[in-house]
C-alpha positions, 0 to 999 in steps of 0.5 A: 570428761566429755570436752571434744565434740567433732561437728561432723558429716560426709555431706556438704551443704548441711550447715556444718560450719555454721552450726560448729561456729555459732554453737561454739560462740553461744558456749563462749558467751555463756562463760565457757572457754571454748576452742574451735579447730578448723580441720577443713582445707577450705578454712571456712570456720576461720574465714567465718570468724573474720580471719583472712587468708594471709592469717592462716600461716600457722594452722591445725596441720601444723598441730597434727604433725606436731610442729606447733602445739594447740596453744601456739596455734590458737588465736583469739576471736572477737568473741570473748572466751572463744579461740580458733586453731585456723584451717588452711590449704596445707590440710589438702595434703594431710591424708598423704602425710598421715598415710605414712605414719604409724599413728595415723589415726590418732595424731589429732587425739594426742595433740589435743590432749594438752588443750583439755586443761585450757578449754571447757569445750572444743569443737572440731569443724570436720571436712565433709569427706571420708578421709584419715583426717575425718578418722582423726577427728572421730578418734579424738572426739568424746561425742559427735554432733551430726548436723543434716538438712531435712531432705531426701538426699540428706536422709540418704547421706545421713544413712551412709554416714552412719555406715562410714562410722560403723566401718571406722569402728570395725577398723580402729576399734574405737568411736565416739558416741553420737551426742545428737543429730541437729536438723538445720536449714529447716524451712518448715513452710515446705511440705517436703521439708516437714516430711523429711524431718519427721522421717529423720525424727522417726528413724533416730528418735531421741538422738535428734536434738529437739531444737530445729535451726530454721532459715535466717537471712542473718545466718547467711550474711553473718559469715560475709561480715567475718562474724558470728550471728550473735554479733550480728543480732543476738535477738535474731531467731537464728541466734536464739535457736543456736543458743537453745541448741547449745543448752541442749548440748550441754544437757546431753553432755551432762546426761551422758557423763552421769551415765558413764559414771553410773556405769563405772560405779556399777562395774566397781560394785560388781568387782567388789562383790564377785568372790576372787578365785582361789590363789593359784587360779586365773581370774 
């Protein structure tokens, strides 16, 4: 079942936290039990949702290292049905601790497993870096959401991020599929932005979500108030676009789940129709 969605990139300033927080809020406002796990040492998602530094005593770092469970670390936000496992500066040293552990790349996956029954969707706000924490997020995820700003440097960053994912896959043998690439902060009045968005769409095709997030002052000011854009103004373009993107995410989750079901059914049918080898012979 597709529940855990890392919002992930290796480049800062592309609207990663804004996308994670407002997508999660859109899911919750649509009636889905939603959890954000803040994996960034800067705790941007936590601060965006109105927590103060003094509220971050228990964080995702403690969850990863088994000191507390997700249910013990999760706090309710002001958005109904939206919970948060905060981030904290403790995550800054997480790689050092993880590096000494045999299960260094699967600890987050194991920690989140019990929470699947409590939430419909779990979004991971990932650090913008190649690290063991990032690998943990990729290993824990069921499908990846990759935000990108349409610019030349961001396109190069997207290419290098794809290479990083291939290295992770070759190293650990597992990687969640890419659910979609979300174009954010796209000022389509600028020719170079339109050209970059076109390059991204041409290069990645159907992987790019059709919903584009355009600049909206309320997307920028909402975090300063410790709120999601929906709490500031649910009718603003930024809110409407994130609601549309959330619908598109759900549609893709459904399509991906159906594809997996069809593949499993096909394999089962092939197993039933393939003659068994004679007794004593290997299959």
